[in-house]
GUMAR-629902 format. One record per residue (C-alpha): x, y, z. Coordinates in Angstrom, 2 decimals. Example, Ala and Ser with C-alpha at 12.3 -4.5 7.8 and 13.67 -1.06 7.14 Angstrom:
2
ATOM     east    north       up
ATOM    12.30    -4.50     7.80
ATOM    13.67    -1.06     7.14
end
This chain:
438
ATOM     east    north       up
ATOM   -38.88    23.91   -76.99
ATOM   -40.58    27.16   -78.93
ATOM   -43.96    27.96   -78.20
ATOM   -45.24    29.73   -81.07
ATOM   -47.98    32.61   -80.93
ATOM   -51.40    30.88   -81.85
ATOM   -53.72    33.66   -82.07
ATOM   -51.27    36.33   -83.68
ATOM   -53.49    37.54   -86.92
ATOM   -56.69    36.72   -84.95
ATOM   -56.66    38.46   -81.31
ATOM   -53.84    40.93   -82.39
ATOM   -51.96    41.89   -85.50
ATOM   -49.16    39.32   -86.38
ATOM   -47.31    42.11   -88.47
ATOM   -44.38    43.54   -85.72
ATOM   -44.92    47.46   -87.06
ATOM   -48.76    46.95   -86.89
ATOM   -48.92    45.45   -83.98
ATOM   -46.03    47.95   -82.00
ATOM   -48.45    50.66   -83.55
ATOM   -51.85    49.07   -82.22
ATOM   -50.27    48.96   -78.76
ATOM   -48.59    52.61   -78.77
ATOM   -52.80    53.55   -78.85
ATOM   -53.36    51.44   -75.80
ATOM   -50.77    52.09   -73.31
ATOM   -50.02    55.39   -71.54
ATOM   -46.48    56.40   -71.83
ATOM   -46.35    59.06   -69.38
ATOM   -48.21    57.59   -66.38
ATOM   -46.08    57.11   -63.41
ATOM   -44.86    53.76   -62.93
ATOM   -45.29    51.69   -59.67
ATOM   -43.82    49.08   -57.64
ATOM   -46.53    46.53   -58.53
ATOM   -46.78    43.44   -56.54
ATOM   -49.53    41.55   -59.16
ATOM   -52.02    42.68   -61.51
ATOM   -55.36    41.39   -63.09
ATOM   -55.45    41.92   -66.97
ATOM   -57.98    40.70   -69.49
ATOM   -57.08    38.81   -72.42
ATOM   -59.84    38.88   -75.30
ATOM   -59.03    40.45   -78.69
ATOM   -57.11    43.58   -78.46
ATOM   -60.05    45.65   -80.28
ATOM   -62.01    44.48   -77.28
ATOM   -60.06    44.49   -74.03
ATOM   -56.58    46.16   -75.20
ATOM   -57.25    49.54   -73.90
ATOM   -57.93    47.79   -70.19
ATOM   -54.86    45.80   -70.44
ATOM   -53.12    48.54   -71.82
ATOM   -53.81    50.74   -68.88
ATOM   -53.34    48.19   -66.30
ATOM   -49.94    47.22   -67.28
ATOM   -48.88    51.03   -68.26
ATOM   -48.73    51.41   -64.20
ATOM   -45.77    48.37   -63.73
ATOM   -42.45    49.47   -63.22
ATOM   -41.06    46.94   -65.10
ATOM   -39.34    43.91   -63.57
ATOM   -36.89    41.19   -65.40
ATOM   -39.64    38.17   -65.07
ATOM   -43.52    37.70   -65.02
ATOM   -45.30    35.01   -63.71
ATOM   -48.43    34.69   -65.81
ATOM   -51.35    32.77   -64.81
ATOM   -54.32    32.08   -67.23
ATOM   -57.31    29.74   -67.50
ATOM   -57.49    26.41   -69.28
ATOM   -59.95    27.40   -72.16
ATOM   -59.01    24.06   -74.45
ATOM   -59.47    21.18   -71.83
ATOM   -56.11    20.13   -72.69
ATOM   -53.20    19.12   -70.58
ATOM   -52.95    18.59   -66.81
ATOM   -55.55    20.28   -64.51
ATOM   -52.56    22.44   -62.97
ATOM   -49.65    23.06   -65.51
ATOM   -46.37    25.05   -65.52
ATOM   -43.65    25.22   -68.25
ATOM   -40.11    25.10   -66.77
ATOM   -38.04    25.44   -69.82
ATOM   -38.56    26.71   -73.44
ATOM   -39.42    29.82   -75.24
ATOM   -42.56    31.72   -76.10
ATOM   -42.47    33.33   -79.21
ATOM   -44.79    36.60   -80.35
ATOM   -44.36    38.98   -83.32
ATOM   -42.31    41.19   -81.06
ATOM   -39.57    38.58   -80.15
ATOM   -39.05    35.85   -77.85
ATOM   -39.81    35.45   -74.44
ATOM   -37.54    33.28   -72.44
ATOM   -38.83    30.91   -69.31
ATOM   -37.45    31.66   -65.99
ATOM   -36.56    27.90   -65.41
ATOM   -35.12    28.57   -61.87
ATOM   -38.26    30.34   -60.83
ATOM   -40.26    27.89   -62.60
ATOM   -38.53    24.98   -60.94
ATOM   -38.45    26.38   -57.42
ATOM   -42.62    27.15   -57.90
ATOM   -42.59    23.33   -59.21
ATOM   -40.76    21.77   -56.23
ATOM   -42.97    24.13   -53.70
ATOM   -46.53    23.07   -54.71
ATOM   -48.01    19.68   -54.31
ATOM   -50.63    20.64   -57.01
ATOM   -48.34    21.65   -60.42
ATOM   -47.31    19.38   -62.67
ATOM   -44.59    20.31   -65.74
ATOM   -46.67    20.19   -68.84
ATOM   -46.73    21.50   -72.31
ATOM   -50.43    20.90   -73.77
ATOM   -52.08    23.09   -71.67
ATOM   -49.97    25.87   -73.05
ATOM   -49.94    25.01   -76.69
ATOM   -53.28    26.60   -77.69
ATOM   -54.03    28.46   -74.59
ATOM   -54.44    32.37   -75.51
ATOM   -54.90    33.56   -72.01
ATOM   -51.19    34.15   -71.25
ATOM   -49.94    34.75   -74.76
ATOM   -51.89    38.09   -75.33
ATOM   -50.44    39.48   -72.10
ATOM   -46.75    39.44   -73.82
ATOM   -46.90    41.78   -76.86
ATOM   -47.85    44.32   -74.08
ATOM   -44.94    43.36   -71.72
ATOM   -42.40    43.83   -74.61
ATOM   -43.69    46.95   -75.56
ATOM   -42.14    48.24   -72.19
ATOM   -39.25    46.09   -72.09
ATOM   -37.88    43.47   -74.95
ATOM   -36.11    41.33   -72.48
ATOM   -38.57    39.91   -70.11
ATOM   -38.64    36.67   -68.40
ATOM   -41.56    34.47   -68.13
ATOM   -43.33    31.80   -65.79
ATOM   -46.52    30.56   -67.51
ATOM   -49.23    28.70   -65.63
ATOM   -52.56    27.50   -66.71
ATOM   -55.32    26.48   -63.83
ATOM   -58.22    24.45   -64.54
ATOM   -61.41    24.16   -62.45
ATOM   -60.87    22.74   -59.50
ATOM   -61.74    23.96   -55.55
ATOM   -60.23    26.81   -54.03
ATOM   -57.84    25.08   -51.62
ATOM   -55.77    24.12   -54.60
ATOM   -55.60    27.52   -55.83
ATOM   -54.65    29.02   -52.53
ATOM   -51.73    26.48   -52.49
ATOM   -50.09    27.31   -55.68
ATOM   -50.50    31.26   -54.84
ATOM   -48.56    30.10   -52.03
ATOM   -45.88    28.06   -53.71
ATOM   -45.28    31.00   -55.89
ATOM   -44.93    33.59   -53.19
ATOM   -42.48    31.31   -51.38
ATOM   -40.48    30.58   -54.35
ATOM   -39.87    34.55   -55.02
ATOM   -38.85    34.63   -51.49
ATOM   -36.81    31.86   -51.35
ATOM   -35.15    33.29   -54.79
ATOM   -35.29    36.89   -53.35
ATOM   -36.22    37.34   -57.37
ATOM   -37.95    40.35   -57.94
ATOM   -41.21    39.43   -60.06
ATOM   -44.57    40.71   -61.31
ATOM   -47.78    37.91   -60.99
ATOM   -50.59    38.40   -63.65
ATOM   -53.57    36.86   -63.22
ATOM   -55.24    36.73   -66.86
ATOM   -58.98    36.79   -66.80
ATOM   -61.95    38.37   -68.48
ATOM   -65.36    38.87   -66.24
ATOM   -68.78    38.32   -67.05
ATOM   -69.79    36.46   -70.65
ATOM   -72.47    36.92   -72.77
ATOM   -74.83    38.49   -70.41
ATOM   -76.40    41.90   -70.69
ATOM   -74.57    45.42   -69.51
ATOM   -76.67    45.58   -66.45
ATOM   -76.60    41.90   -65.56
ATOM   -72.56    42.19   -66.16
ATOM   -71.78    45.04   -64.09
ATOM   -74.02    43.80   -61.05
ATOM   -72.19    40.86   -61.08
ATOM   -68.89    41.99   -61.85
ATOM   -68.67    44.65   -59.34
ATOM   -69.15    42.17   -56.61
ATOM   -66.26    40.17   -57.98
ATOM   -63.98    43.18   -58.15
ATOM   -65.31    44.70   -54.28
ATOM   -63.82    40.90   -53.25
ATOM   -60.60    41.59   -55.24
ATOM   -60.06    45.37   -53.83
ATOM   -60.72    43.66   -50.45
ATOM   -57.91    41.03   -51.03
ATOM   -60.61    38.54   -50.23
ATOM   -60.28    35.29   -51.85
ATOM   -62.68    33.48   -50.13
ATOM   -65.26    36.40   -50.69
ATOM   -64.33    35.86   -54.55
ATOM   -64.67    32.28   -54.89
ATOM   -68.26    32.46   -52.80
ATOM   -69.64    35.03   -55.21
ATOM   -68.57    33.55   -58.21
ATOM   -70.08    30.28   -56.75
ATOM   -73.33    32.13   -55.11
ATOM   -74.02    34.41   -58.28
ATOM   -72.80    32.23   -60.96
ATOM   -70.31    34.47   -62.40
ATOM   -69.00    33.50   -65.72
ATOM   -65.54    34.87   -64.73
ATOM   -63.25    32.63   -66.90
ATOM   -60.22    33.23   -65.15
ATOM   -61.06    33.30   -61.04
ATOM   -59.12    30.41   -60.76
ATOM   -55.81    32.43   -61.53
ATOM   -56.92    35.60   -59.60
ATOM   -57.50    33.63   -56.48
ATOM   -54.32    32.32   -56.51
ATOM   -52.66    35.60   -57.31
ATOM   -54.58    37.10   -54.30
ATOM   -53.36    34.40   -51.89
ATOM   -49.53    34.91   -53.13
ATOM   -49.77    38.90   -52.99
ATOM   -50.77    38.83   -49.61
ATOM   -48.19    36.64   -48.69
ATOM   -45.49    39.02   -50.61
ATOM   -46.88    41.73   -48.21
ATOM   -49.61    43.68   -50.75
ATOM   -51.73    45.85   -48.37
ATOM   -53.99    47.62   -51.36
ATOM   -55.85    46.92   -54.30
ATOM   -56.95    49.42   -57.06
ATOM   -59.51    49.16   -59.77
ATOM   -57.62    50.82   -62.93
ATOM   -60.42    50.27   -65.55
ATOM   -63.35    48.63   -66.17
ATOM   -65.17    48.09   -69.71
ATOM   -67.33    45.73   -71.51
ATOM   -67.50    44.64   -74.96
ATOM   -70.56    46.84   -75.25
ATOM   -68.84    50.04   -75.06
ATOM   -66.88    49.13   -78.18
ATOM   -69.29    47.68   -80.29
ATOM   -72.37    49.44   -78.87
ATOM   -74.49    46.21   -78.49
ATOM   -75.26    46.09   -74.58
ATOM   -77.66    43.07   -74.99
ATOM   -74.89    40.38   -74.94
ATOM   -71.60    41.79   -73.03
ATOM   -68.15    40.57   -71.96
ATOM   -66.96    42.31   -69.02
ATOM   -63.08    43.53   -68.69
ATOM   -61.42    44.63   -65.65
ATOM   -57.88    45.81   -64.79
ATOM   -56.65    46.03   -61.26
ATOM   -53.26    46.39   -59.38
ATOM   -52.23    45.09   -56.01
ATOM   -49.26    46.78   -54.14
ATOM   -47.46    47.02   -50.79
ATOM   -48.67    50.61   -49.84
ATOM   -46.62    51.65   -46.76
ATOM   -47.22    55.48   -46.26
ATOM   -44.33    57.74   -44.40
ATOM   -45.25    59.74   -41.59
ATOM   -44.62    63.11   -43.50
ATOM   -46.94    61.68   -46.20
ATOM   -49.45    60.64   -43.77
ATOM   -49.25    63.88   -42.58
ATOM   -50.35    65.25   -45.67
ATOM   -53.36    62.90   -46.39
ATOM   -54.47    63.49   -42.88
ATOM   -54.58    67.27   -43.93
ATOM   -56.42    66.68   -47.27
ATOM   -58.63    64.30   -45.62
ATOM   -59.71    66.52   -42.48
ATOM   -60.18    69.56   -44.78
ATOM   -62.29    68.05   -47.52
ATOM   -64.35    66.28   -45.43
ATOM   -65.25    68.91   -42.41
ATOM   -63.40    72.14   -43.75
ATOM   -61.01    72.38   -40.94
ATOM   -56.99    72.77   -41.02
ATOM   -55.33    70.32   -38.84
ATOM   -52.94    71.47   -36.21
ATOM   -49.35    70.02   -36.64
ATOM   -48.24    67.16   -34.44
ATOM   -47.32    67.78   -30.74
ATOM   -44.21    66.53   -31.23
ATOM   -42.12    67.10   -34.24
ATOM   -39.71    64.93   -35.70
ATOM   -36.19    66.49   -36.72
ATOM   -37.31    66.90   -40.70
ATOM   -40.56    68.43   -39.65
ATOM   -38.95    71.17   -37.11
ATOM   -36.97    72.41   -39.40
ATOM   -38.06    75.18   -41.99
ATOM   -37.87    74.40   -46.10
ATOM   -39.62    74.70   -49.45
ATOM   -42.15    71.73   -49.47
ATOM   -44.33    70.35   -52.66
ATOM   -46.93    68.22   -52.02
ATOM   -48.21    66.31   -54.87
ATOM   -51.43    64.13   -55.38
ATOM   -51.90    61.12   -57.59
ATOM   -55.09    59.28   -58.62
ATOM   -54.84    56.29   -60.72
ATOM   -51.41    56.96   -61.71
ATOM   -52.41    60.45   -62.76
ATOM   -51.58    64.13   -61.38
ATOM   -54.50    64.93   -59.30
ATOM   -53.12    68.23   -57.89
ATOM   -49.64    69.84   -57.07
ATOM   -48.95    72.92   -55.12
ATOM   -45.60    74.15   -53.31
ATOM   -43.35    76.69   -51.88
ATOM   -39.79    77.40   -53.47
ATOM   -38.58    78.45   -49.97
ATOM   -40.03    78.38   -46.35
ATOM   -43.22    80.34   -45.90
ATOM   -44.36    78.72   -42.27
ATOM   -42.50    78.16   -39.42
ATOM   -41.53    74.35   -39.80
ATOM   -41.95    71.62   -42.34
ATOM   -44.65    70.26   -40.72
ATOM   -47.04    73.51   -41.28
ATOM   -45.95    74.12   -44.56
ATOM   -46.70    70.26   -45.58
ATOM   -50.59    70.78   -44.13
ATOM   -50.96    74.16   -45.98
ATOM   -49.55    72.91   -49.54
ATOM   -51.80    69.91   -49.10
ATOM   -54.85    71.81   -48.62
ATOM   -53.73    73.93   -51.65
ATOM   -52.96    70.72   -53.50
ATOM   -56.26    69.08   -53.15
ATOM   -58.49    72.58   -53.52
ATOM   -56.54    75.56   -55.21
ATOM   -54.65    73.84   -58.45
ATOM   -55.66    75.52   -61.26
ATOM   -55.37    72.78   -63.42
ATOM   -57.87    70.58   -61.74
ATOM   -61.41    71.04   -59.67
ATOM   -61.35    70.82   -55.75
ATOM   -60.91    66.94   -54.59
ATOM   -64.20    65.32   -53.64
ATOM   -64.92    63.25   -50.70
ATOM   -65.74    60.30   -53.06
ATOM   -61.84    60.59   -54.32
ATOM   -60.12    60.56   -51.15
ATOM   -59.84    56.51   -50.67
ATOM   -58.41    56.67   -53.88
ATOM   -55.38    59.46   -53.47
ATOM   -51.59    58.54   -53.06
ATOM   -49.53    61.35   -51.68
ATOM   -46.10    62.72   -52.35
ATOM   -44.41    65.13   -50.20
ATOM   -40.91    66.79   -51.65
ATOM   -38.75    68.60   -48.95
ATOM   -36.38    70.96   -50.82
ATOM   -32.79    72.12   -50.01
ATOM   -32.28    75.68   -50.43
ATOM   -31.91    76.71   -54.26
ATOM   -28.26    77.89   -55.41
ATOM   -27.28    79.46   -58.72
ATOM   -26.34    76.92   -61.43
ATOM   -22.47    77.59   -62.42
ATOM   -22.26    75.02   -64.89
ATOM   -25.60    73.28   -66.16
ATOM   -23.61    70.37   -67.83
ATOM   -23.15    69.04   -64.30
ATOM   -27.14    68.97   -63.54
ATOM   -28.76    65.47   -63.20
ATOM   -32.44    66.08   -63.82
ATOM   -32.85    62.77   -61.73
ATOM   -31.18    64.52   -58.77
ATOM   -31.70    68.08   -59.28
ATOM   -34.96    70.26   -59.42
ATOM   -34.61    73.38   -61.54
ATOM   -35.44    76.81   -61.42
ATOM   -35.69    79.20   -64.39
ATOM   -35.72    82.84   -63.42
ATOM   -36.28    86.17   -65.97
ATOM   -37.31    89.03   -63.98
ATOM   -40.21    88.58   -61.70
ATOM   -41.01    85.14   -63.63
ATOM   -39.90    82.01   -62.23
ATOM   -40.71    78.35   -63.27
ATOM   -39.81    75.42   -60.95
ATOM   -39.77    71.92   -62.18
ATOM   -39.12    69.00   -59.59
ATOM   -36.67    66.45   -60.00
ATOM   -37.05    62.90   -61.18
ATOM   -39.97    62.73   -63.06
ATOM   -41.35    60.32   -65.76
ATOM   -40.47    61.66   -69.23
ATOM   -38.17    64.24   -68.35
ATOM   -34.42    63.17   -69.11
ATOM   -32.54    65.88   -69.97
ATOM   -31.51    69.04   -68.53
ATOM   -32.83    70.77   -71.74
ATOM   -36.34    69.44   -71.28
ATOM   -36.24    70.63   -67.63
ATOM   -35.30    74.27   -68.89
ATOM   -38.20    74.28   -71.63
ATOM   -40.72    73.30   -69.08
ATOM   -39.78    75.70   -66.54
ATOM   -39.90    78.37   -69.14
ATOM   -43.27    77.32   -70.21
ATOM   -44.87    77.28   -67.06
ATOM   -43.33    81.11   -66.03
ATOM   -44.38    82.29   -69.37
ATOM   -40.26    82.70   -70.52
ATOM   -39.95    82.95   -74.46
ATOM   -36.97    80.98   -75.72
ATOM   -34.58    84.29   -76.74
ATOM   -35.22    86.09   -73.20
ATOM   -32.01    85.93   -70.78
ATOM   -32.64    83.40   -67.71
ATOM   -31.22    82.58   -64.85
ATOM   -30.61    78.73   -63.35
ATOM   -31.05    77.64   -60.02
ATOM   -30.92    74.18   -58.80
ATOM   -32.00    72.32   -55.33
ATOM   -32.49    68.80   -54.47
ATOM   -35.55    67.09   -52.58
ATOM   -36.01    64.29   -49.95
ATOM   -39.23    62.72   -51.51
ATOM   -41.61    61.05   -48.76
ATOM   -44.44    58.46   -50.07
end
């Protein structure tokens, strides 16, 4: 069974070349990709909501399978519909259904029924696929369409998805396809949408249902989002993040009647003790202006001396990175504290971190081995080896395993740019490894 694209040429281009070119303007190829359990992504025409969907899907470290839940706009088919076999076709190619996972979800739920009619003309799942295909052309899909019912049914379906993923030990990302408030003023839409977004950020499915009913929020996909929140909590999600919010008015300039679009990600955020020390150092200094002391009892990793780099990220983008090539403090703990504060306040590329930003920051700490001269650059691996390029008194450093840096030549070029070293100058190379803590 082939489910043909129904909104190609209307919601997005039906030409593969034009579609790929349009997607390239809406996604971020350079952003750091993360282990995402689930996300909320809008499903309007790309000119209206594509930038929100693109920014959100760009954050995913791609998996083989995506479970996509959409609302039922057409009224066709069963109340709770799942396809368990077949192919979905878009201008960018075919997407096979992950039949094994789909069947296990169906078996695990008392509400879901195998059904094609609900999917035949429904656009909410279809519009997500080209964004995923842009990054990975061999994804698999489990499509689920939910009509209006009570919250208990949505939660049961969420638990069924989580159980199936666990039972099969399948790596999958769950996407809830939803727009926000429909056809109200910008002020009204933002007020209502903020309440729904707050519930999603709190991973509170009951609060979301309550706010949608209490405030009459015309969020078409709140049922998929309730199922999503239930599922990701079962799968260990501890944190949600708003990636982007805008309305159709931000595109058209007409704020009298808008539709809201929100992109959120859900992830299992566990912080190591070393990254936690960097976090505490930054938060204490930004809030109080004080430098924290190192822990009374140091781990073996914190007792030694080594160079340390502390990186701060906000919404997947770098927000500060300062470090030391070699040890400057008496131990790694003090190195972390000093460099964490510097990253938050002294990186010349960014303004100092504000108190309002602290909740959204993520921390990465790299502890460096001692740099050694490079004898044969052909044996270097940019995923494993950091690099230092030296010319006279000028030195440029680049950490290993960075997004978009896939060759040693690229590493050298970036280091030279950082240090102001010209291409024709004689350079010396040193490499090191890091242990990365997040």
